Phi, psi and omega in degrees: 000098181270107184286351179270350181289131178289132183241162179264132180291140176274331179289122184296147183293339183269007185290128172220147179295146178279158176290323180226116176243113180047065188299334182271358183270158181294138175255140186244023184294329181295335181255015181302133180090346177281151181296131177253312183229136176227122180246127185241116168054045181289128173229122182229128176224152176243099187065236179270000182265119179270112181274320179227126189239093173056056182260131175232144175194167177225157173218138184259161177298134180083007183249143172256116175255118177267131179251113185233167179155165180297164175302137180082011182284344179106012185294306181295325177297322178295318177297322178296332175286327180291315184261009167093004176294319174248147172247109185293157178289331178220156175104167182223155178236124179247132178234121184054037178083356182257136177285112182249017188302330184258004182279151177284164181303320182292325179288328175289321177298320180296336178277350174117028176252109178255147184213140165256157189247155178298314175262132184304133180234050182263164174266098192294336180274352180263160182287168175303313181300314183294323178296320179290325178297334177303326179293347178265000187303321183294342183263002178280118183248347182287159185277176183297319185294312181294329176287320180294321180276350182053059188213152174063229183299322180298318179295314182296319178296315182298320178298316180295313182294322179292325177298318178293320178297322179294326176298318179294317180300318178294317180301319182275002175060045179233032180303322183288352182247006190304327183259004180282141170298134183300327181297342180269357183271160175292164181300317181299319179289326176295322176297325179293321178294320177300319176299316180297322179295323176295322178293330183299339179287350185057056193282146168280328177236123180248120181253123182241113182262102181053064185293339181245015180300131176078011182261157173277177186299317181297319179293323177296318178300319180297313181296320177301318179295318179297317181296318179295320177299315180298315180298311187287323188261333182254311174086029175285167167284140182231128170248126185233117172271126184203140174265346180282094187294330177299317178295317180301312182292330183284318193242349184275150175271324177221155177232128173248129184250132177242150174207129182053040175083355182250152172276124182248350177196150177202104186195186174297151188308307184294326179291319181298319184291354177257358180287126183305320181296327179289315178300318180294321181297327182269323189245348184089166185298322185280000000 
């Protein structure tokens, strides 16, 4: 990792904040800088394999924390402990000051934790709109009958949720694809839909697991622009796992580095990239 090498910015030079970004969604600017997530001493093992070894960290509202490290470092396993897919053998997870360590993934999502996944988890036979609408499922309160008849409370709820989904589609610039089956889209566009479904939860904490993996430069620029728009205009806490270091250095406020399940650095981006342990983890001792 040569820190003197000139690199190309992933954030496009034409990026400017929009006047209106998801206007109907909750804004978190009043709580900017307040603690959103606190993870204490997480230890996760599978038999004799230790995936996460006594890791603690925090992320504040309005902050982008990039989680980086070599393959197999334990990054995705740590995220799975945050949103409840895994329950670690030791440690606790606090969200908005509440201990959520024993809650199921759906109950954590209901509290405002949205996530996109490293491997696409979309319904390929459903349209773009319907996939994003899945992210609103937790907010449906009307009964089976009113939904089946598409009447009364069920009708009103559906109109509201679809309106919010349409805002996301417009924000992600995929209006022309709203009725297309997701399985017919390119990989980059499917990643964009996955991002949109996580946004549909109206999250206080947005977790993005390798959001630009497998994309070309133009697609990476688009995702970088969307993330910056969300940060500036909405203000959730964002945790981003990413191997694209140019993107990490461009848009993150802090970088946490993991290797072999342990946290080896946590600081501002440029400072982290000069830590000897970080350089060794990526390039080796020599």
